[in-house]
C-alpha positions, 0 to 999 in steps of 0.5 A: 466452484471446486475448480475455482478454489483449486485454481486459487490454491494453485496460484497461492502455492506458486506465489508462495514458492516464488516469494520464498525462492526470491527472498532466500536468493536475494538474502544470500546475494546481499550477504555476499556483497555486503561482507566488507570490513567485517569485525574479526570475521564476524558478520558485523559490517558497516553496511548490512542490507539483508535485514531489510529483506527479512523485515519486508517479508515479515511485514508484508506476508505476516508472521507465518513466514517466520520459520522460513526467514529463520532458516534462511538467516541460519543457513546464511549467517552460520553455515556460509560464515561457519562460525567456530561454535556449536550448532545449538549456539548457531541456532540461538544466534540465528533465532536472536536475529530473526526474532529481532527482525520480526519485532521490527516488522511487528512494530511497523505493522501493528503498533505503528500501522504504517502503510507500505506506500509511505504516503505520509510523513508519519509513516516515513518518520515512524519507519525510520525511528523503528528501524534505528531503535530496532537495529540498536536493540537487536545489536545490543542483544546479538553482540552481547550474545557473541561476547557471552559465547567468547566470540568477541572480546568484552572490550570490543563490545561498544565498537561492535555494537556501533558497527552493527547498529550503523550497518543495519540502520543504513542498510534497512533505511536504504533498502526497506522503503524500496521493497515497500514501493515494489510491493505497492502497485501504485508506488511500483508504477511510479518507480517504473514511470520514473525510470522511463522519464527522460527528465529524471535522468538528468538529476540521476546523472548529476548524482553520479557526476558528484559521486565521481567528483567526491571519490576521485579525489584524495581521501582527505578531501572526500569527507569535505566534499561529501556534503556536495551530495546533499544538493542533488538529493534535495533537488531530486526530492523536491522535484520528483518526490520520495520515489526519486529520492530513494533511487538517488540514495541507493545510487549514492550508497552503491557509489560509496560501497564501490569507493570503499571496496576499491580503496584501502581505507581505515575502518573509522573512515568507512564508519564516518562515510556511512554516518554521513550517508545516514544523515543524507538518507534522512534528508532525502526521506523526509523532504521526498515525502513532504513533497509527495504530501504537498502534491496529494493535497493539491490534487485533493483540493482540485478534486474537491473543487470539481466535486463541489461543482458536481454536488451543486449540479446534482442538488439542483438536478435532484430538485428539478427531478423531484416533482416529475417523479412524484407526478409519475408515481401519481400517474401510476396510481391513476392507471391502477384505479382506471384499470379496476373498471375494465376487467379485460385490461385490468391485470396487464395494466395493473402490472405495468402500473406497478412496474412504473411505480417501482421505477419511480420509487427507486428513482425518487430514493436515488434523488433523495439520497443525492440531496442528502449527500449535498456538500453543505450537509454535515455528515451524520455519523453513526456507530454501526457494523460495516456488514450492514451497509454492505449487505444492503448494497448486495440486496439492492443489486440482487436482481442485477447479480441474479440476471448476470449470473454472478456468484457473490461471496462475502467473507468476514470474521465474526468479531469484526468491530463496528465503524463510525460512518455516515450510512447514506454516504457509505451506502453510495460507496458500496453500491458504486463499487459493486455496481462497477464490478457488475458492469466490468464483468458484463463486458466479458460475458463468456467468462464465469462471473464471480465477486468476492468481498472480504473484510478483515481487521487491518492493524489495531485501528482499521478495517480493510475491505477488498473487492475482487471481481472476475472482470478485465481488471484495471490497467496499470496506467489507469490506477489513479486516473479512474478516481478523477472526475469525468474519467470513465471506462464505460461508454455511458459512464459520467466518471463521477462514481469513483471520484465521489466514492473516494471523496466520501471515504477520505472524509471518513479518514479512510482510503480507497484505492485500486490494484492492477491484476487479473480481475478488478481489485479495490481496497477500502480502508476505514478507521474503527 
């Protein structure tokens, strides 16, 4: 156990160091490449993408990274740029920026509770509104502080605030969704599949072609032709969804910056281009996520039709099996009565009969549970602690875990609030997830078997359950397929357990998903 904890601690330490170095290096690099058209050599530019890194870090990793983010911002903004102010003033300005990014991240994580996969229009629109309003609020305070420090004339305050707001808004709206996608395993795989898709290469080539058509003309005509870029964005978003729209928008932003840097434009022309691009980004985001939602709805409808058929079959099968199981239990009772008349055979016969009776009772309970889960039965919702059905599932599988030598670790906070669930159906979900974990670990008996179940509050209105087993894990290519009906990685499996489990969780307004990695990782999110 100590060795396992030591390895976990070492893995966390390596991961922390990697994230810290990657964040700082990326922040420094983006600060350098984005330092174009600065206002009075201040770091107020019409394109400012590095705040997206700070917001993503604090959103994904939490407020404990605030000191590291502050140190990176302080070093980058005020040592590399070397503002002519005292060190306390530099610290104050860096703190204003960092606190502003932390407020945006906190609003996204705790107030708006968006999901990093940006799977719904609510998530995308909430992110966009929070970014735009947050950039305006941070700019108001930061530019005001520059004016108070006499680094910026008061008459330039409106112009500086607009530049700051536009640069931060467009930078975060382009970069932040991509960072969220890279942090989410499913969306990361979607991006990787998109890059390997030859069909997707044509729309991206069209984007580059339209960029060339727009920016190789006279500057006076470029603003008129800029609207042509809406056509490939609409095509890409409608055909390939949000992931492709984000990549296309990033390509367009890069093209605009290259054009701006390679030409001698007036600042108002650059601001006009960026304002047009801001409208383009909103179009791509909203249309892309709408297409994603339509795809998910279509998949759920197809899955619901399959599961309805499976439910009808299961109900019919349960009805047919109910009488044989009752007869089997009766025969076991008859054996016990007959054994009472024979002292020599009595003990082994009674023991055998008791085993038959236990198996029959367990099978009958399973059949009864399936009948109660029939599609035409409305859910029986009750307010209960999620720990209770979880412990029931662990107790029911106690014999299997002991026989396999699996160390089960359950971790949860004492103040975890209750959830509203159908206990029969949520019992099935937990039994299926834990049973699948035990099956996966049995596939590699040479490795030490352990199952870690962790519960925690996820935002204000949700609870998150994470199961980690020491099995081989879920391959990246099967992350979504394993939840489809009749898709099973087990030789004797029917491929229905996870499909039914996801359907049950979604009927509760929750979400069930898998994560690739070393060992099986499943997440279950339920509303409070």
